[in-house]
C-alpha positions in Angstrom: -20.9 84.9 13.9 -20.1 87.5 11.3 -23.0 89.2 9.5 -23.3 89.7 5.7 -21.7 92.8 4.3 -22.1 94.9 1.0 -20.2 92.5 -1.2 -22.2 89.6 0.3 -25.6 91.4 -0.4 -24.5 92.3 -4.0 -23.8 88.7 -4.6 -27.1 87.5 -3.2 -29.2 90.2 -5.2 -27.0 89.2 -8.4 -27.8 85.5 -8.1 -31.6 86.1 -7.4 -31.8 88.4 -10.6 -30.5 85.6 -12.6 -32.9 83.1 -10.9 -35.7 85.5 -11.8 -34.7 85.7 -15.1 -34.8 81.9 -15.8 -38.3 81.8 -14.0 -39.8 84.6 -16.1 -38.3 83.1 -19.3 -39.9 79.8 -18.5 -43.2 81.2 -17.5 -43.5 82.9 -20.8 -42.8 79.7 -22.6 -45.0 77.3 -20.9 -48.4 76.2 -22.3 -51.4 75.6 -20.0 -51.7 71.9 -20.3 -51.0 69.1 -17.6 -48.0 67.5 -19.3 -46.2 70.9 -19.7 -47.0 72.0 -16.2 -46.3 68.7 -14.3 -43.7 66.9 -16.6 -42.2 69.9 -18.4 -43.6 68.6 -21.8 -41.5 65.3 -21.3 -38.8 66.9 -23.2 -35.7 67.5 -20.9 -32.2 66.1 -21.4 -30.1 64.0 -19.3 -27.9 66.7 -17.7 -30.8 68.8 -16.5 -32.5 65.6 -15.2 -29.5 64.6 -13.2 -28.9 67.9 -11.9 -32.5 68.4 -11.0 -32.6 65.0 -9.0 -29.6 66.1 -7.0 -31.0 69.4 -6.3 -34.3 68.2 -5.3 -32.4 65.8 -2.9 -30.0 68.3 -1.6 -32.1 71.0 0.0 -31.2 73.1 2.9 -32.7 70.4 5.5 -29.9 68.2 4.0 -27.2 70.9 4.2 -28.1 72.0 7.8 -29.3 68.6 9.0 -26.3 66.5 7.5 -23.6 69.0 9.0 -25.6 68.9 12.1 -25.3 65.1 12.1 -21.6 65.6 11.5 -21.4 67.9 14.4 -23.2 65.9 16.9 -21.8 62.5 16.9 -24.3 60.9 14.5 -21.8 59.8 11.8 -23.8 56.7 11.0 -26.3 59.0 9.2 -23.8 59.3 6.6 -25.0 55.8 5.2 -28.1 57.9 3.8 -25.6 60.0 1.8 -24.0 57.0 0.0 -27.2 55.9 -1.6 -25.8 56.7 -5.0 -26.1 53.0 -5.5 -29.9 53.4 -5.2 -30.1 56.1 -7.5 -28.7 53.6 -10.1 -31.5 51.2 -9.3 -34.0 53.8 -10.2 -32.5 54.1 -13.7 -31.6 50.4 -14.4 -34.4 48.8 -12.6 -37.7 50.7 -12.0 -37.5 53.5 -14.9 -38.1 51.2 -17.7 -41.3 49.9 -16.0 -42.5 53.7 -15.5 -41.7 54.9 -18.9 -43.4 51.7 -20.5 -46.4 52.4 -18.6 -46.6 56.1 -19.7 -47.5 57.3 -16.2 -47.4 60.9 -14.7 -47.4 59.6 -11.2 -46.3 56.8 -8.8 -49.9 56.0 -7.7 -51.0 55.9 -11.3 -48.5 53.2 -11.8 -50.0 51.1 -8.9 -53.4 51.5 -10.7 -51.9 50.0 -13.7 -50.2 47.1 -11.9 -52.8 46.5 -9.3 -56.1 48.4 -9.1 -57.6 51.9 -8.5 -57.9 51.3 -4.6 -53.9 51.3 -4.3 -53.8 54.4 -6.4 -56.2 56.2 -3.9 -54.4 55.1 -0.6 -50.9 55.9 -2.1 -52.0 59.4 -3.4 -53.4 60.4 0.0 -50.6 58.7 2.0 -47.9 60.5 -0.1 -49.4 64.0 0.3 -49.5 63.3 4.2 -46.0 62.0 4.2 -44.6 65.1 2.2 -46.2 67.4 5.0 -44.8 65.2 7.8 -41.4 64.9 6.2 -40.3 67.2 3.3 -42.2 70.4 3.6 -42.1 71.1 7.3 -38.5 70.0 7.5 -37.4 72.1 4.7 -39.2 75.2 6.0 -37.8 74.6 9.5 -34.3 74.3 8.0 -34.9 77.4 6.0 -35.9 79.4 9.0 -32.6 78.2 10.8 -30.5 79.2 7.8 -32.2 82.6 7.1 -32.3 83.6 10.6 -28.7 82.6 11.2 -27.5 84.3 7.9 -29.5 87.4 7.7 -29.9 87.9 11.4 -33.8 88.0 11.4 -36.1 86.0 13.4 -36.7 82.3 12.5 -40.5 82.6 11.6 -40.0 85.7 9.4 -37.3 83.8 7.5 -39.2 80.8 7.1 -42.3 82.3 5.9 -40.6 84.8 3.6 -38.9 82.1 1.8 -41.9 79.7 1.5 -43.9 82.8 -0.2 -41.2 83.5 -2.7 -40.7 79.8 -3.8 -44.5 79.4 -3.9 -44.9 82.2 -6.2 -42.6 81.0 -9.0 -43.6 77.4 -8.7 -47.2 78.0 -8.8 -46.6 80.2 -12.0 -43.9 78.3 -13.7 -44.9 74.7 -13.0 -42.3 71.8 -13.5 -40.3 73.4 -16.3 -39.4 76.4 -13.7 -38.5 74.0 -11.1 -36.0 71.8 -13.1 -34.1 74.8 -14.7 -33.8 76.8 -11.6 -32.8 73.7 -9.7 -29.8 73.0 -12.4 -28.3 76.5 -11.5 -28.9 75.9 -7.8 -27.2 72.5 -7.8 -24.2 74.0 -9.7 -23.7 76.7 -7.2 -24.2 74.9 -4.1 -21.6 72.2 -5.1 -19.2 74.9 -5.9 -19.8 76.9 -2.7 -19.6 73.9 -0.4 -16.5 72.6 -2.0 -14.8 76.0 -1.3 -16.1 76.0 2.2 -14.8 72.3 2.8 -11.3 73.2 1.4 -11.0 76.5 3.4 -12.6 74.8 6.6 -9.9 72.0 6.4 -7.2 74.8 6.0 -8.6 76.6 9.1 -8.5 73.5 11.1 -5.1 72.4 10.2 -5.7 69.9 7.4 -7.3 66.4 7.7 -4.9 65.0 10.0 -5.4 67.8 12.6 -9.2 67.4 12.2 -9.1 63.5 13.0 -6.7 64.3 15.8 -9.1 67.0 17.4 -12.4 65.0 16.7 -10.6 61.7 17.5 -10.6 58.7 14.9 -13.4 56.8 16.4 -15.6 59.8 15.8 -15.3 59.1 12.2 -16.7 55.7 12.4 -20.0 55.1 10.8 -20.2 51.4 11.8 -21.5 50.8 15.6 -21.9 47.5 17.1 -25.4 45.6 16.9 -25.9 46.3 20.5 -25.6 50.3 19.9 -28.7 52.0 21.3 -28.9 54.5 18.6 -27.3 53.2 15.4 -27.0 49.3 15.4 -25.2 48.7 12.2 -27.4 45.7 11.0 -30.6 47.7 11.3 -29.0 50.8 10.1 -27.9 49.0 6.7 -31.4 47.2 6.3 -33.6 50.4 7.2 -31.5 52.8 5.1 -31.9 50.6 2.1 -35.7 50.4 2.6 -35.9 54.0 2.9 -33.5 54.7 0.1 -35.5 52.4 -2.3 -38.8 54.2 -1.2 -37.3 57.8 -1.5 -35.1 57.1 -4.9 -37.2 54.7 -6.7 -40.9 55.1 -5.9 -41.3 58.5 -4.6 -43.1 61.1 -6.8 -40.8 63.8 -5.8 -37.6 62.1 -7.3 -39.1 59.9 -9.9 -41.0 62.8 -11.4 -37.7 64.4 -12.5 -36.7 61.2 -14.4 -40.2 61.1 -16.1 -39.5 64.5 -17.5 -36.9 63.1 -19.9 -37.2 62.9 -23.6 -36.7 59.1 -23.6 -35.7 56.2 -21.5 -32.0 56.6 -22.8 -32.0 60.3 -21.5 -34.0 59.3 -18.3 -31.4 56.6 -17.3 -28.4 58.9 -18.1 -30.0 61.5 -16.0 -30.3 59.1 -12.9 -26.6 57.9 -13.6 -25.6 61.6 -13.5 -27.6 62.2 -10.4 -25.9 59.1 -9.0 -22.5 60.9 -9.7 -23.6 64.0 -8.0 -24.9 62.0 -5.0 -21.4 61.1 -4.1 -20.8 64.6 -3.3 -22.6 65.4 -0.1 -20.4 63.2 2.2 -17.5 65.5 1.4 -19.4 68.7 0.9 -22.0 68.8 3.7 -21.1 66.2 6.4 -17.3 67.1 6.6 -18.0 70.8 7.2 -20.1 69.6 10.0 -17.2 67.7 11.7 -14.9 70.8 11.0 -17.3 73.0 12.8 -17.1 70.8 15.7 -13.4 70.6 15.6 -13.1 74.4 15.6 -15.6 74.5 18.5 -13.6 72.2 20.5 -10.5 74.4 19.8 -12.6 77.5 20.9 -12.5 79.2 17.6 -16.2 78.8 16.8 -19.4 79.0 18.7 -22.9 77.6 18.0 -25.7 76.4 20.3 -27.6 73.6 18.3 -25.6 71.2 15.8 -28.2 72.4 13.1 -26.5 75.9 13.3 -23.1 74.4 12.4 -23.1 74.9 8.8 -24.3 78.4 8.6 -21.9 79.5 11.3 -18.9 77.9 9.7 -19.8 79.6 6.4 -20.2 83.0 7.8 -16.7 82.7 9.6 -14.7 80.9 7.1 -15.6 82.2 3.7 -14.4 85.6 2.3 -16.7 88.6 1.8 -18.8 88.1 -1.4 -18.2 84.4 -1.6 -20.0 84.2 1.6 -23.0 86.0 0.0 -22.9 83.7 -3.2 -22.9 80.5 -0.9 -25.6 82.0 1.5 -27.6 82.5 -1.9 -27.0 78.8 -2.8 -28.3 77.8 0.6 -31.2 79.7 0.3 -31.8 78.4 -3.2 -31.3 74.9 -2.1 -34.0 75.4 0.4 -36.0 77.0 -2.5 -35.4 74.1 -4.8 -36.6 71.5 -2.3 -39.7 73.4 -1.6 -40.3 74.0 -5.2 -40.0 70.2 -6.1 -42.1 69.1 -3.2 -44.8 71.8 -3.9 -44.9 70.5 -7.6 -45.0 67.0 -6.8 -47.9 67.6 -4.3 -50.0 69.6 -6.7 -49.2 66.8 -9.4 -50.5 64.1 -7.0 -53.5 66.0 -5.9 -54.6 67.1 -9.5 -53.7 63.9 -11.5 -54.6 61.4 -8.8 -57.5 62.9 -7.0 -59.1 65.6 -8.7 -58.9 64.2 -12.1 -60.1 60.9 -11.1 -63.4 62.6 -9.5 -63.8 64.9 -12.3 -62.5 63.2 -15.5 -63.9 65.8 -17.8 -62.2 68.7 -16.4 -60.4 70.9 -18.9 -56.7 71.1 -19.0 -56.6 74.7 -18.2 -58.7 74.2 -15.0 -56.5 71.2 -14.0 -53.4 73.4 -14.0 -55.2 76.1 -11.9 -56.4 73.3 -9.3 -52.7 72.2 -9.0 -51.7 75.8 -8.3 -54.3 76.0 -5.5 -53.2 72.7 -4.0 -49.8 74.0 -3.7 -51.1 77.1 -1.6 -53.0 74.8 0.6 -50.3 72.5 1.4 -47.8 75.2 2.0 -50.1 76.5 5.0 -50.3 73.0 6.5 -46.6 72.6 6.3 -46.3 75.8 8.3 -48.8 74.7 10.9 -46.8 71.2 11.3 -43.5 72.9 12.4 -44.0 73.2 16.2 -45.2 69.7 16.3 -42.2 68.3 14.5 -40.0 70.0 16.9 -41.2 67.3 19.6 -40.3 64.1 17.7 -36.4 64.2 17.4 -33.4 66.3 18.4 -31.4 66.7 15.4 -33.4 67.6 12.2 -31.7 65.0 10.0 -32.5 62.3 12.3 -36.3 63.3 12.6 -36.3 63.2 8.9 -34.9 59.6 8.9 -37.0 58.3 11.7 -40.4 59.2 10.2 -39.3 58.1 6.9 -38.3 54.7 8.5 -42.3 54.5 9.5 -43.5 55.7 6.3 -41.3 53.7 3.7 -41.7 50.0 4.5 -45.2 49.3 3.1 -44.7 51.4 0.1 -41.2 49.9 -0.7 -42.7 46.4 -0.1 -45.6 47.0 -2.5 -43.5 48.3 -5.2 -40.7 45.7 -5.0 -43.1 42.9 -4.8 -45.1 44.5 -7.6 -42.3 44.3 -10.2 -40.5 41.1 -8.9 -43.4 38.9 -8.3 -46.4 38.7 -10.7 -48.6 36.8 -8.3 -49.0 39.8 -6.0 -52.6 41.3 -6.6 -54.6 44.3 -5.8 -55.9 43.0 -2.6 -52.4 42.2 -1.4 -51.2 45.8 -2.2 -54.3 47.6 -0.8 -54.1 45.6 2.3 -50.5 46.2 2.9 -50.6 50.2 2.2 -53.7 50.3 4.7 -51.9 48.2 7.4 -48.7 50.2 6.7 -50.5 53.6 7.2 -52.1 52.5 10.5 -49.0 51.1 12.0 -46.9 54.0 10.9 -49.5 56.5 12.6 -49.5 54.3 15.9 -45.8 54.5 16.1 -45.5 58.4 15.6 -48.2 58.8 18.2 -46.5 56.4 20.7 -43.1 58.1 20.2 -44.7 61.4 21.1 -46.4 60.0 24.3 -44.0 57.5 25.4 -43.0 59.3 28.6 -46.8 58.7 29.8 -46.7 55.1 29.2 -46.0 52.1 31.5 -42.2 51.5 31.0 -42.9 47.5 31.2 -45.7 47.7 28.7 -46.1 46.6 25.1 -47.0 50.0 23.9 -43.8 51.6 25.6 -41.7 48.9 23.7 -43.3 49.8 20.6 -43.0 53.6 21.1 -39.4 53.4 22.4 -37.8 50.6 20.0 -35.0 52.1 18.0 -36.4 53.5 14.9 -34.0 51.6 12.5 -34.7 48.1 14.3 -38.3 49.1 14.1 -38.4 50.1 10.3 -36.4 46.7 9.5 -39.0 44.4 11.2 -42.0 46.6 9.8 -40.6 46.0 6.3 -40.5 42.2 6.7 -44.1 42.3 8.3 -45.3 44.1 5.1 -43.8 41.8 2.8 -45.1 38.7 4.5 -48.6 40.4 5.0 -48.7 41.3 1.2 -47.8 37.7 0.1 -50.3 36.0 2.4 -53.2 38.2 1.6 -52.6 38.1 -2.0 -53.1 34.4 -1.8 -56.7 34.8 -0.6 -57.5 36.4 -4.1 -57.1 35.2 -7.7 -53.8 36.0 -9.4 -53.8 38.9 -11.8 -54.5 38.2 -15.3 -51.8 38.2 -18.0 -53.0 41.3 -19.8 -52.8 43.3 -16.4 -49.4 42.5 -15.7 -48.0 42.4 -19.4 -44.5 44.4 -19.3 -45.0 45.5 -15.7 -43.1 42.7 -13.9 -39.8 41.1 -14.7 -41.5 37.9 -15.6 -43.9 39.3 -18.0 -41.7 41.7 -20.2 -42.0 40.9 -24.0 -39.1 40.2 -26.3 -39.7 43.5 -28.1 -39.5 45.5 -24.8 -36.4 43.6 -23.8 -34.9 44.7 -27.1 -35.9 48.3 -26.6 -34.2 48.4 -23.3 -31.1 47.0 -24.5 -30.7 49.5 -27.1 -31.3 52.4 -24.5 -27.8 52.2 -23.0 -24.2 51.4 -23.9 -20.8 50.5 -22.4 -20.2 54.0 -21.1 -23.6 53.9 -19.0 -22.4 50.5 -17.6 -18.6 51.6 -16.8 -19.8 54.8 -14.9 -22.4 52.8 -12.9 -19.7 50.5 -11.7 -17.3 53.5 -10.9 -20.2 54.9 -8.7 -20.5 51.6 -7.0 -16.6 51.4 -6.5 -16.8 54.8 -4.7 -19.6 53.9 -2.4 -17.7 50.7 -1.1 -14.6 53.1 -0.8 -16.5 55.4 1.5 -17.9 52.6 3.5 -14.6 51.2 4.2 -12.9 54.6 4.9 -15.2 55.7 7.7 -14.5 52.9 10.1 -12.9 54.7 12.8 -9.4 53.6 12.2 
């Protein structure tokens, strides 16, 4: 592995000076109120919304983890990267309901649709989920990237990046996050595109890559009997996780809520969906390239999670290597910044403000900043525990999300599609979901000590995708049955919050918020997704 030279360091310093300039400009512009701090004043255009959605999603845990999946015979994980069609569902299906309700957060929407109990449960559940998935995984990936690129030890790299990101997120709020993310998205896409091109050249072209790795390696569809990635479970569970992540999760939806209006918000999601098509080619393929070069004896790495940084340091020329390294560090920072801001929004708006409704705006902003600091510390503590759950980073992320997503996805989908679902059904489903998810994570950690013939062992060792699919079905049935034990919600409570209760005026407004271009681009995105599914069939 080559270390960075003088030109690389000049490129890194130059990039971070630009980033610092943006952060300072934003910090000087911002106002001390919650709408500006948490939603950037709700005044962002579609390009920045879309780039921010993409950059929030593509952190270094994605770059490192997805390339690691490509380098370790886990190509079926690719299905999570062709979720551009689910990003479209956010803009076309969910966003109009969120925009009409005027909410800051997803738990706040549940309170409007159901009751305050659901809001409390989802707020606390979401904060815990962020620590279990996004924060610890992103910090871990950052440590891998920084130690591989800069030649320093893992913990120094991880903690230094966290502190640096924490500073500008705490000071600049959401506006600093979305503008710095836009720059980071552009740089990362360009850098990864050059890396893919040069990597393919080094390996001898696409034909040589397929020949070295074998065509069956590039098959994302495994038979239903496959112990790791049975395709029916993969399709169902990945869709459930996708709807939770892209359509109901504060981390992503908060970006769409910063838009000036529903038209800009939807266009932002369409643009985000277009960009979401890129990771397959920009991050997963480099992992396969790294594997092919390793098989040829031209590259060496110990863990699949090191595939991307090692390939980058050996293939890219001086200067460009530094710029892409900066992009990787920036991707890590943008993911962390996004999740820090989302956690502080959830804590401040959904917990602190509910307990102390008369708190001045300035104090609410300070509370959000303090919440960020606390969550960072908890995330760092969780990393060593995380290492025990799953081998490859990206698989860990998807397995934990398969336990967290089903109850939340069930409650949101039923909430907007079925007006009979009430507060009791939503609250009971979320509580049941938390308990089952916690039991599954504990059983997975201790399964080696359990009786192999017992029920608990089967629960802990069942394929995570199959578990997620059955768990979702159980959550839907549970929500419907429990809702029937309590009265239906009043017409006022569900007005404009379900498909069956949208007024004619709101339907007209929604129809005026898009045109034929939005429809055509959305259809093209769907066509590319289908094309990728057909192409990666191992033939």
